[in-house]
Steps between C-alpha positions, in 0.01 A plus 500: 500500500688166480858454403404370153272797443762751605762353272246521221402856564830662596801279438452338161656671199208652306456489125206620309440367148250623251330342201223250442687220679837450663725286702624682810874454528643547845865609523745217489603569856158390623523163333131521423372331177285685248138523589216550260300817547290754315301460180141387464357411838318194389819354344690587809250318724513194272871484563453534875240218486738282310778555756264436785384171345863396445549552872226254576199730539184361332391693190158560640646663815722727290201592286294585809778702654560706180138536391416869477857608578560860406768764507452734795614852403492611869762235574727629223447851624588402855807313379627794299443743783662322791597749764826521674556467874616830645376513855740501784519214749341709767215609271425154363539306825287732707223483234512122463581385854202670658335432835190380326695240296696392806176450692337308217819299451499398871138392468570300189795317662267407786206407276717276290737384767469130408570576133803715586630233731479251212681752272788531743507125572503392137682787326691674785344840437357688804162667502628865511696456175195366315264748657706800403497396134126426525439857631727681259388319186119514537404633849423145604304421184295819486668642186593222253447669161218493256668406174380178336809281552473299179460808289784677684736206431383460138565872453847496648595178327383628166676831545865482383653683801547199722332185354782289640357585844130492440445208261607250767273680746208468250568129458516459877161677527360246251630222725318663795185484289563128456527458877184701566693774674436778253179604319600678179182697499490627858853477660645846542817639642779752436569640149819295465324169580562460870217326681365491855559626849885480472508592133679205333540420132356176357833322456575550869153393603526181300847428642442595856119498554379336817140402565480634854125454562474145362244574228717349225590831341752779533298827515713789598221748443251366745682263737730661755640153608594432130659844474697468832639155422575573139685817596698301764599233248600766244704697759673171598589451134675839495738376763351604835678322784290403799593643835716780364433872510439714188551855621596661831488865595822639639660817633819613338793698640615833354795342329490183289657378171191634320627373171439147622125568551231409250406163360842362454667188639810462711387576855327306772267635761785446756727714289253784517444451870874526556493835324242637738174417310249417768176297457199689644358171633837402660509167306852419386448124471526507114841661504642220275259567219590708198343840536483828311445837664236686297429866549187585294547874557863537587700467823279744687181308436366151583742217488459126461704192478374267226574132518496218231123466527460856383593372151146347468357849518723613215386191303134591568547862393832662418395848608732578793236719670229246463712210621640690802143608592364151466773351707452774765128432495562136579711592806223725627252212466750291696503754783769753418447867578477775239841588356693809611461741217810708591560829326597418137623768274247612231524298181484616142199568281445328169687749275790522754523118523518468121769773496695297762468183294620680190800641690585149628473367148740775380743382769496154352253321721223265377185616672264330253214712367493867592157483665517704814500191722762448765538131425783267584723600200467869580564442873811295431637758255419781739684329786816488295485871428409588859811312612718694260346829630562416864129475575323222680467239229144397592350506150238760600449769234479854641528850365843537663628184316364625169662839551830331596495300175 
């Protein structure tokens, strides 16, 4: 899922309005203007057409794009029932970074070597980074979603939960119809409107789309060169710096200022090396770069230094477990060995994690929603309490920590 999609699905403030028609008002903090939504579908589509025409899209193109558009109840059902991410890093990474995917990834990088070389030459993004996203998003294009894209976007733009996100995506999809890059009747993708082998939303395709095979179109569904180069340009736009690492597995000593670990600024890789953190690959040439020491399952489990380029993973998808797995996947494709799992302490189940979050809230911490997920807010709050208790402040939630609280 792209950065835009993630912000739409998880980060935007949500507001549901009822009635025959409405203007969805985002909180003032978002600075988002009112967006028309709801009401009679035909009237809604006339408004979308008028806005598209005002943006320079011919009326006949808008008519063709919106002809037969319908609300997809399955999209609304999927939107209302979004699951939460509760697997551990070990569980998720072992499932996603499989031998089969690594083998296919290696073959793809060889098959499209010239395209990947162009991606790195023009956008500074190496093949393993793109290939890992390609694998994790759609299994190299094998699983792209079967929801009609126009209907999905019409549904989500008409719905009053997040029209400020999805109306622009619908307008961008109409622009893709204008360019001949989207067929409103046959183009399918994910339920939230993402399209193609690397699952990007229409606005991002319009902004960063690259015709990699020279056919005059950007077709992320069928053209791997288009998907590879478009992903590279998009990743570059997120701030990826050519020639710099993104994540590096390390070994950690028994004693460290654990409270400084996690995705927080203030340390360089050299600072961590001086404290006894040791890269498994022996490469200390990036010691001057800012680096965070992340411990997905505490100080007894796997450990990684994340560098500034890791931020592009958080822009692509803000799930800590997904991003760490995707970044690790890219290092494997680049030749790194499997990470050392270590012997992490058992974590908490769903009910226990919610109890922990409630306890942290009672102690005055902002952990966000009590959802049973060990996210960044919960980890940061937990570190503060671990430090007070004289425990290793690694942000890993265990039964012992819950009992101590």
